[in-house]
N, C-alpha and C positions, 0 to 999 in steps of 0.2 A: 762575119769572117771565121768561120768553121774552118780548120786546117781540110784540105780535099785528097784525097785518094793519091791524083794524079802529083798534087805540090809534093806530097809527101813523097812519092816514089822517086820526082827528080833529084829533092834534096838529100834522099837517101845515097844517090848514084853519085850525088857533088861533094858528099860531106864522110870523111871517117874521123876513127882516133876523137872522138868528141869526150874533152874532161870537163868537171865544172870545179872552181874553187870558191865557195862562196861565204860571205860574212853579210848575220842580220844584226839589226840592233832595235831591240823589242823593247828600250827603256822610254820609249813613249808614250802616251796612252792616246795620242788623235792618229799620229801612223806611224812607220816604221822606215829605216832604210836598209836597201837592198841592194849590196855589192855584190858583184861577180864574175868571177875573169873565167873566160871560155874558151879552151885552146880544142881546134880540130886542125885538120888536114881538108885540104878541096883539091878539086881539080881544076878551079877558075872559074869564076862567071861571078854571074847575082846571086845569091842565096838572102835570107833575113833570120831573125830572133824573134820572136813573143815576148811580147811584155805586154801586161793588159793595163791600160788608163795610170802612164807612170808621171810623177812630178818631178821636177829639179832635176831632169836626167842629163843626164854626162857620160859622153862615150867615149871611148879610147881604142883605136885601131893602131896593133900594131905599135905601141909605144908614143903613138900622136892624137889628139884630141881630134873629134872630128866630130860633124851636125852631120846625121843621117837623115835621110825620111822618115818618119816616126808620125801615123795615122791612131796613135791609142792603142793597136792591137801588136805591129808590128814594128822593127828597127831596121830596115833596108841594109843590104850590106853588098855594096856593088863593085860591080869591075875584081873581085880578087884574082891575084896572081896562084896562079896553081904552085901548093907548099903549106906550110904550116902555118896558122893565124892564130892573133891572142885580140880577141874581143874586153874590153873592162866595159861595165855597164853598172853605172851609179845611179841611183832611182829613191826618190821617196816614193813608198806605196799606202793605200790606206788600208786596214783592219777592215775586214766583215762581218758579218752578224747571220749571214746565213751557210757558213762552213762552206765557201769558195773561195778560200786564200787564205788567207792569213788570221782565222778565226779570234777574235776576243771575246770572253766571257767574265761577267762578274758574276761572283756565289752570292749571291739576298743572303747566307747566312750568316756568312762572316767578313764580305765586301772584301775575299783575296780575287786576284783579277790570274786569268787562266789567257794564254794565246796557245793555238796552234796552228799548224800546215797540213789540215786534211787534203790529201792531193786528190786525184782522177783525171778526169776525160777535161784537157781543157783548162784545168786549173791550174797548173805548174806555171804560167804565164803570170797569175797573177801573184807571185809571189819572187819570182826572180826570172831576167832574161834567157829563155833555153831554147834549145830547138824540141818544141812537144812535140814528138811523136814517138813511137814504141820500139822502129829500128834504129835508134841511131841511141843506143847504150850507152852511158861512159859512167867511170867514178866520178864522186861526188864528195868533195871535203868543207865540211863547215864548222865556222867560227861563229858562236852568237853570245853575241853584250846581251845583259841581263842583270835582273838585278841581284846581286850575291847569294841571298838565301833562296833562291827558288833550285831548283831539280831541273834540270834541259835534259830531253831525251832525244835522242835520233837514230836513224838505219846503223850507224858506225860506232863502234867502242868509244867513250868518254875518254880520252887520253890527257885532256889538260882544265883543271879547274882553277882560279884564283881574281880576286879583282873583281869578280861581275864577267871574268870573257871564259867561254865554255869552248873547247876544242876537241875536235871528233876525228876520229881515224879514216881515213878516206874509205867508201865502201869500193866493193868490185861494182864493173860495169852494170846498172843497173837503168832502166824506163826513169825518166825526170819524171813521171809522172808517178811513182813510185816511193817519192821522196816523203820524208815527213821530220819535222820536228816539231815538238811539243816541250812546252817550255812554264812552269808555273809552282805556288808552294804543294808541290804532291804530296801524300802521305805514300811510300814506298815500303815493298817488303822485298827484299834482295837477296840471292844466292847464288850459289855455283852448283853447275851440275854437268859430270864427266867434262871438265876443263870450260865449261861452258858459262859465263855470265848470263843470271835471269833473273826477273824481277817484275813483282803485281803492281801497278800504280792506279790512285785514283787522287782524286783534292780533297782536302784536307776534311773538309765536313761530310765525309763520305767514310773517314776511316773507321768509323766501327766497323760496316757492313764490310769492306775488305779484311779486316781482322776477323770477322764474325765467317768469310770464306774460303782463307787462301791458304786453309792447310788441304780442302780439297780443289782450289784452283793450280795449286802448286804439284798435286796429285798428279791430274789432269794432262798437267804439261808436262811432265816428265813421262806417265805413262804414251803418252803419243810422241813424245821423242824417241820413245826408246824403240817402239812399234816402226817411225819411220828410217829410224837408223835399220832396221831388220832388211827392211821390205825394198829399199831404195840401196843401189849401190854405191849413188852418187853421197858423199857427204854431207851433216847439215850445211850449207853453202855461206852462212853469215859469222860474225866474231863474235856477239852477243845475241840475247832473246829479250827481249820487254816488250811486256801487254798491260797496256794502258786502258782504261777508263775517260775519254775524255767527254764532256760535258760541246752538247749539239752536234753530234755527227750528225751525218746525214743517212750514212750507211748504216748497216748491221755492223759491220767491222771495216776494218782495209789493213792489206795483206802489205804494211809495205815491209821492207825486206829485214830483219832483225830488229822490228819496234814496231807491233800490230797495236792497233786501234781498237776499240768496241763501244759502241754506244754504250751508256751506264745505264741503258734499262735493266740491259745485264747483271746488273749488280744493285737489287733492289735494298731498301731502306729497309724493310720491315722483312713479312711473312715471304720466303723462298720458294716456291711449290717445287714437287717434283717434276713437272713439266719444264719450269723454269730451268732446271738442273739439268736436264737431258738437253734442251735447246740451247745453254750453253757452254756444256760440254761438244755438242755438235760444231758450234762455231769454231772453239778453242780448234780442235781439230781439222775443220776446213779452212781456217787462217793459217794453221802451221802445214799444212800439205802445200800451200800456196807458196812456199818458200823455194820449191823445187816447180810448182806448173805456178809461171806468172814471173817470179822473180829470177831461178836460176835459168830458165829457159822461158823466152817470152815470146807471143804473139808478133809475126811483123805486123797485121795490120789487123783492125778490130771486130772483122769477120769473122777473126778466129778467136773471138773472148769465151769461148763455151772450153775452147781447150784448156783457159784459166777454171773456168766457175762450174762446167757440168763434171769436171776430176775434183775439183777440191768440193762440190756438193756431195759427190757420190763417196768419196772418200770420210768425209766428215758426217757423213750419218753410217756408213761401214765403221767406222773408229769407234764411234762413242759406243754402236751398239755391241760390237762384239769385242773391245779389245779397251776400252775405257771404262766398261761398268756399268752400262747405265739402259739394261735393255724396257727397250717400249722407245726409243728412239724411231723404228722403222716404223713405227703405228705413227706416230706423230707424223711424221713423211707422206706415211699413205690417205691419213685423214686429214690434217693442215695443208698441206702443201702441193701433192700433185695432184687432185682436183682442179688446183687453178691451171695446172700444167694442160690438164686436157680441155676445158675451157677458153684457154689461149691460142690453142691452136684450131679451133674452131670458128677465132676471128678472122677478118680482109688484114690483119698484121701478122699473123703468121707468119713464120720463115723457117727454112729448116735449122736444123742444129747447127750445122755447118753453112751457112749461106756463102754463094758466092762472092765473092772480092768487091767487083761490081755491084753488088747489091748493097754496100755499106760505101757508098762516096764520097760522102765526109764526116770528121769526126760526132758531130750532132747526131748523124744516124746510127753512129756506132754506140751513144749513149742509149737510144730504144730498145738495144736489142739485149740488155742486162736487165733478163726480163724471165718472165715464167716460163721458157722456150727454152734458155741457155741454163737454166735452174735447174727448176723439176722436170722438165722433160727430159735434159742434157743427163743429169743425174739419173732417171727411170733407165733412161736406154744405154747406159755406159753398165748398169746393173744386168743389163739382158746382156751388152756386149760377153763382160765377167760369166756369166751362165753360158753363154753359147761357149763363149773360147774355151774355158779354165780359168782359174786364175795362173796357172803357173806360166802358159804361155801368153796372157793378159802383161801380166808382173813383168815379164823376159823382155819383151818388147816395148816395154813403157822404159824403162831400168836402160836399154840401147839408145833408144830416143834423149834420154836426159843426159847420157854421156857425152851423147853424137853433139850435142850442142848448149854446151854448158855455158854459161854468162852468155850467151848467145840468143839468136828469134831464131825460131821454127812456125812452118805450116804444117797445116791437116795431113798434106802431102808425104811431109818429112814423117809424120806419127806412122801415116800405114803404111810405109813403107817397112817400120822398125816391126809394126806388128805380122804385117806380113811373112817379113822372113822369120820370126818367132814361133808362124801356126802353119800347118798345114792347110788350115781351113781358108777360103775364097774370104779376106779382108775386106777388099775391095769391093768384093758384090754387096757384102753385108752392107758396108759405110755408102752406099751408092743407094741403098734401098732406106737406110735409118737415118743418114745426116744429110740426106743432098736433096731429101723430100721433106716437104710438109705434110701435113694431116697425120691422123691415129688410123689403125686397123678396129677391125671388130671382131671381140671372139663372141660364136652363139653358142648356145647351150638348144639343140631339140631333140627329138625323139622319135627312134625308127620302134614303135612301140614303145616298150617301156625302157627301153636301152639308151643312155646318154649317149649324143651323138656331137662334138665338137665340130665347127664348120668356122674358118676363117671368111671376112670380106675385108681385100687388102692385097698387099706385095711383100708383106716380110714375115719372113721366117721366124717362129716364136716358140721358146721352148721354156715353162712354167710349170708350178706346182698343180694339180688337182686335186682338190680333197673333195670327200663323199660324206653325206654325213644320212643317217637314216631318218622316216619322217618325224622322228620325235627327237631328232638335230642329236643324236649321239656320235661320236666319231663313226667311220666306217671305214677311212683308211684314206692315203695320199698317194700319188706319182709324178714323177717328172715324168710330162710329154713334149715333143715336140711335134708343131703345127705349121704345116705349111699352104698348099694348095689341095690335099689332099686331105678329107674328115677322117675325125679320128672317132673310134666305137669305143664306148668303155661297160662293155656282155655283164664284166665284171658288178658292175654298179647299176644294174637293173632295178626301176623304182626305186631307189634312192634320191634324196638331193644333190647334186652337184654344184660346185664353186672352182670354176677355172679361174687362173691366176691370183690363188685362193692367200700366195705370198708375198705379191707382189712385183713378182721378178721380171715381169717385161710390163711394156707400155701400149695398153690398147682397152678399148671399152671393151663391156663386157655385156651381152646379154641373157639374161635366163632368161629358162625354159618356164613356163604359167607354173609348171608346179613347185619347181624350185624359190619363182619368185614369192609365190603367194604363201610356204611355208615358212622362209625367211621373214618375209614383211612382218609376221604374225609375231615370231618367237627369234627376234635373233639375237636377243641378250642373253640366251640361252648357250649360244657357242661361247665354249671355254677359252679359245683362242682369241685376244684383244686384235691380233694383226689381220683376223682372217673375218671379226667384224668392221675392222678400218675400210677394208676393200670392200666388202655390204656395205656399208654407211654411203660409201661416194657411187656405189651400182643402183641402191635403191633409190638416192637423190637426185641422181642425175635422168634429167628429163621427167621427173615427176611433177604432175601439176599442184599449183600451191594447196589444196584443196589435200590430196597424195599428201605431200611435204608435211603440213601443219598435223595429217592422220600420226603419220608414220615418228614425228617428236612426239605428239601425245600420247601414243602408246608403249614407242620405245625408252624414251629419254628417262623417264623415272625409275628403268629400271637396269640400264645401263652402267653397268660397273667401272668401268673406266673412265677416269676424271679425262682424261685427253680425248677422247672420243665427245664426252657431254660437249666440254670446249668447243672441239671445232665442230660439231653438229648447231650447236647455239651462235658461233660465227656465221656457220655459211648461212642459218636460217634470216639474221638481223642484218647481214651486209649484203645478201644478197636477193634474199626473196624478202624481204619486209622495206628495203630501200631504194627495190629497181623494179618490184616487178606489182607488187599489190597497190591498187588504186586505193585514195585516202581512206574511202568507205569503209574499205577492210582492213584498216593498217591498226585500229582498236582493237577489232576482235582479235585479228594475230598473237596479237600482244600481250591480250588474255588467256590464250594458247599457252605461248611459250612460258608466262608466268605459273600458270596451272603446274607446267611441265618441270619448273625447276623448284616450286615449294617442296620442302620436305622437311616432314615433322621432328625427324630423330634421325639423324645420317651419322654412323660410326664414325665413317670414312673422314678425315678432315680434310684431306685433297681433293675428294668428291666436292665436300659440304662449301668449300670454297669458292669450286667453280657452277658451282647450281647456286649460291647466294650472288656472286656476279653477276648470274643471268638474271636472275628475280631481281637484281637493283639496277637492271637498264630496262625493263621491262613491266614492272608492276606498277598498276595505278593506286594504290590502298598508301597516302599520303600518311594515314597513321602508320602503319607499319615500318615507313622508313624513317619517320619523326621520333618512331622509339630504338631504331637501331641508330639513329645520332646521337643523340640522349644517353644512351647505357655504353656508346661504343663497343656495341657488340650487337650480332642478330639476334632475335628471339632465342635459338639452341643454344646463344652463349661462346658464339664464335666471333672472333676480337676483328674489329676492321681493321685492316694493316690500310695504308695512303690510298692504295689500289682502290680496294672497295669502300673507302667512305670517299673517297672525291667520285666514282661511278655514283653512291645515294646522294650527293649532293648534286650532281647535273640533274639525275631523274627529277628529284624535287622541286627544282630550280624549272626542270621543263614542265612538270604539271603546275608551273604559279605558287608553289610553297615555301618560297624561299625569296625574300628581296633580295636588295642589294648588301642592304648595313648586315645581314646574317650570312651572306657568301664571304663579306669579307673579314668578318668574324673566323671565318671557317680559313680566309685565307694569312692570316695572322697564327690562327693554332700551328698551321705547317708550316710555315715561314721558310721554305725553301722555293727552290724556280718550279719542282712539280705543283708545288701550292697555287705559285704565280699562274702557271697555264690550266691547272683545275680551275681558279677561279675566272679565267676568260673563256674557258669550254661555259659553266655554270652562268653566268651573265649574260653571256650570246644566248643561253638557252631560255631566259625566259619567254613567256607567251605575251610580250606587247611591244608596240609596232617600235616605241621608243629603244627597246633592247636590243631590236635586230640593226636597229638605223646604225644604232651604235659600232655596234660589231661588223657592220658591213661597212663603216668607215677606219674602224679601226683594222681591216684590214685590205682594203684600197688607198685608202689617202695618208696612211707612213710610209712615208719611202724607205726608213730602214728595218718596218716589222720584220721578225724573223722567222723562218722558214716553220720552226716549234711553232711560235708564239700564232702564225698564221692559219696553222694547221688545230690548233685549239679552239680560235675561235670559228674556224669551219664549224668543227664537229660540235656544237653548241646552235651555231645559226641554223642549220639544214636539219629539222626536229618533221618528221613525217607528218606528224599530229597536229603539226600547228600549217596545214595547207596555206591557209588563206592569208596566214601572215606573210609567209617567203617568196608567195609568187612574183611580187614585183622584184625580186632579186635576181630570176633565172636569168631574165633578159638583160638585166643592167652585168651578170657575171658574164656572160657571154659575150657583152658590149668590152670590156675592159679584160678579160683576162689575155688577151693576146698580146696587148702591150706589155701589162703587168710580167709577163712569161719571158721579155726580152733582159730580164735583170739576170737571169741565168740559168741552166739546167735545173738546179736544184729546187728552183723556187718554182721554175715549171713546171717541172713536179710536184709539188707540192698543188702549184694550181690544177693541175689534172686530178687530182688526188682530191680537190675539192668540190668537183663536180656536184651538184644538187642530189645529194642523197635520199632524195622521194623519186617516186613514179613520175612521168614528166606526159606529158599529153604531145598528142602530132605534131601540133603545133609548137609547143616550145622544143621538141626535139628538131622541126624542119628549120628551127634559128641554130639550130650549132651546124646542121649540115650545109644552112645556108654562110657562114661564119667561114668553114672550113676550105671554102673556094675562095677566100681572101687569104692574105698572109700571115700563117698561124705558127709560131716557132715550129719546130719535128717536133720534139718532146711531149709539148702539148696536143699536137695534135693527133698526135698517138693514143693518149690516154683519151680523148674525144674520140676517135673512131671506136676504142673498144667500147666505148659506153655504149656506142649508138648500136655496136651490137650485142650487145647484153641486154639490152631493153624494149620490149614492146610498148606503143602507146597505151594509155586507156582513158582516152577521152580527143576531145576534137582538137 
């Protein structure tokens, strides 16, 4: 019963001036009380509020108790007279463990309890009765009854706290899916910056990690705040700014106005690598930019989700790289994120960056476009727009757009009108080929004699940097070129190696001429610029045969100086080549090649040593090495095992049959955290026995309230490419049960999709998936399955 486009349009035409006065009581451990006063103006007629699976439901309309039709999802309000109405909905609702609703979490470290409403598409109705759509924005006033010793955070500024009652100021008009409430014994660091209350918060058992990083987190917050204050003419739209690391968040982060939530993976317990810091700074910048793109100005419907995510992703990487002090952030994008966007754009599920409204007929479909197209491709396309348009005109158009639609809703056409007015260039023509059409162009290098020639296959204008190198790969020059229908000759670089789009300015595949390709494949690590190497790692790996892929890894990985690029190449090899492409008979040999490439006798760069050690822990078959590491709590080179690395060792050793259940349990007790509980689940599931696989499968499919994180941890251990005979029975079982399990909710459906068997499948097994797709498969799961089918070739009958 996901809300349809037609229903949303009809309701938006009928209603206006919506507001919510919400009271939550979270003192109960089994369920919570939700009481909301909804006020609105209507043109008259029938409408409905959404509220999911309420118990003890009581409804009052304009002061009189009523008994409306209620089917567990919608409260029908029929025959309303024109004018202003007030509906009071009082109910008991269940806590959840999958992050979709009011999530309840008990910290195994100290037994403390935390609750949080982390919302999003189709989720607000699991917390309170509402008109759950983007274009019925309204102010929300909140009161929470909770443990008096707790910290309670929400979108508005805290105005009253005493006796276990916490009151918050009304927000400006916001979409109700961006509401947030966070409650528990949080450890907090608060301060005021330029008159605005700010804070970083985490659960009490992670206090030491927050205190370790808080100076950096505060600096990044303030730098981003100042930068956005300079480039946006609209001031920061809200009255406070809290940032909270919350347990079990299904997203990387959520841009709730004035109170951003972050996945706790961004606050590591032990070692924090440079890649961790870059990524976290990027996400801080990304989410803060959402205060303007998504919160101040919101889409009308979900087809324009890219207006939120593409802009925020572009701003996140740009600001982290050029303003916040994290050089190398663009390298991370080119190496680890943009390749996934190219892959997504070749699947049947690809869609325009800005799809047509009718192509998103309901909210469930909207959930599927929060993907590599809206993020990775959209980011790259906006970078190309700024390169093509110029930053001055781009920001002039953006600022006019934000001011014109402040605290309201807007569409792509609204943005194009603002950009068109700010620039002499044909913005609408650009948008038609870049935003409204699927697919990507290809930029090719050919030779006219020794002269490099650039040509384009496709329909889009491109502006990008071309870099040339001598045959020994010494830099020979760079220039910005425009490429459209006509070839571009580069006579000044005759006989040289040429790299188009060397800085990732545009979104297009690159095909090198044979001379450039072969020279770079032999000596890629000789290039000094890591951004150019990031582009070229992708160019050289894209479309390579498995043998060529492994050869490139074996030759270049030991010499690649960038930990970011080493990590990206390893992830791509393990997550795609090994787990999707290689038949079982070739898996062991491939893992040996990868392990050899990760073996470093004496690595002076600690950052690179960490990445190589993690790669070796995931791939080696040397049980003696892994045991030595566990016993010493360090690698043979003396690198201390942080929790992530130690659990990687435990997982691999268990997978090889080198750890029994009591030894894994000892590791869980040694760790003592929820991350240790999940690591234990993965290791137990990875053991090469029929009993271990059966227990993991039962825990995944027969426990009604298994959390999303635990389900994913179990799946990570269940599907071991080297255990083909043991896991074969569960492939058909997965296909059979997944559609029913996916109806639990979108987050669990996504977890099921990510739990697709992580090994090459036979033609017959892939046929099972195709056949199942002819039946009623929930939209989110269907998208994952279709993508997996597009990414795989069968290896047997």
